[in-house]
Each structure stands twice: as structure tokens, then as C-alpha cells.
Phi, psi and omega in degrees: 000137176295128184300325182296337179299333180299315179286330175297318177294319177303310181300318181295319181295306184291337178292345181268355187284328187066229180274352181287148175234094179293161180278144177220138174258113184257110173291130178246129177277333178189164180300308180304315180294328183282346188299303181289331179293316177297320179301319180285308187294328182295344177288336189238341188229158165272105193262132166240127179273131175257124176259094177222102184217073183291350178287337187293139184212138354281186182300327179298325178290321176303311181296321181294319180287326175296317178301321178293321177299316178296319178301316180297312183299321178293317184290318185287339175298329178294342177257016174085011179259110186258137176204143174264168183229131176240119187251128171260142181292163178290116179233077184298336180295331176301316182289309186293328177289328182286326185259012179303130183093351181247014185300330184263008177293148178289160175302143181070020179255212186296326180297320180293324178297319177295326178295318176298316185298314184298322182285321180287324177296319179291324177298315179296320180297313181293320179300317179294316182297324186259004173082022175288149181275329183224162169217159185197181179215153176279352188304329184282001175280342182281136178290347182259002180255140183278105183294326179298313180295318182295317178294325177295318177296319179298319179293324177296318178293324176301313181295325183285321188250353174073026175240144190286132176272132176267112180295145183201155162213077191295345177292335180290168180054041177067017182299317180293316179297320180296324179296325177293316179299314181292324178298320178291320181300317184265002177065042184279144172294125178246113186293157183257001175213161188302315177152324183279167181297329181290320177290329176295315179298318179297320179295317180296324177295318180294327179292331181283336182276000000 
């Protein structure tokens, strides 16, 4: 699929809303990545951010990134961007049970795909359970995340849970650059590794070299 089609589909969907603002459950991987996404989505949706990231390690890092997410939502409200927050507790066992056997996979490989799947499946499940009309994720704002794979996972979760997936490639149209600008504006903590213990170990190895 042509990557640009994701935003074309996005435009077509939101163009049909008129004055209505349907509800959407937005999975957020971190505050900085969610900044430009919230700025965009709040124009078209009644947004609730879901904080479910069992991949994050250690727990102190989970808490630090959650604090940053809350900081962003409070700060961006001052600029007219409204969003609610739904927090799931740190359940690292969800992640480790899901990636068992993939511990030695390289970064951005099969282990990362399972990490995307567990978070998007849980987002879709909660969205369906709580009556949200749409669900989505901030993951596609990252220049290092595969938007094609993420959208495919989102569509699979849509079929499984019966809640509509919003196609996206939020890194496009300066989305990634805008997230950097907003992170600086609001003084957000910007993490130095993706989040899991494996990415932490890789970062520490690189720091030693």
C-alpha cells in the first residue's frame, strides 16, 4: 500500500463528520509523540488518551512517562486542545508473556511487532467495551515505526473487536517535526530509548562504545 494513502483515507473519513465529533480512544506510546497527534485529532474527535504500555521498563520509567503524558494534557489544554486520560496500570507480565521466544530478535523486528499488537489489541478491546466509535495510536508519528505494519495490526484489531480503526501515518505532513516543537514548548521529558528492557540494554551498550 502506498504510504500516502493513509492520510488520504484519514482526510476522507474526517471530511464526512461535519460538525459532529465522534469519540476516539487514542493509544499513546508517550507524551512527546502524542503532542502533535492530539493537536490534529482534537479538531475532529472527542479524544480520550489510553495509557497502556506494559513494554515500558523499569516501572519507574513507566511512571515518569505517565507523568509526562499528564503534563502534556494539562499544558495543551491551555491552547484549546482538550483530551481526557484513561490509565491502565503497569502490567509488565502482559508484555513478557507475549514476546516469549523473541528476546533475541533485533530492534524493529518481530518482537516489536508483537509489542505493537498487544497494545493495539488492548486499545481496541477497551474501546469496544466502553463504547468508543474509533480507536487509533500515536505510534505512526515516529520516523522509526512502520506505518504499514501498524495500520495492518489496527485493521486486524478492528475486525476482532468491532470498533473502527482510524488509518494514520502521523509522521507525515510535518507531524514528527511538530511533535518535537511542541515537546520543547511544553518542556516535556523526551526519553532516550524506545521503552522496553531490550532497547534500554542496547542504548547502554551504545553509550559504552
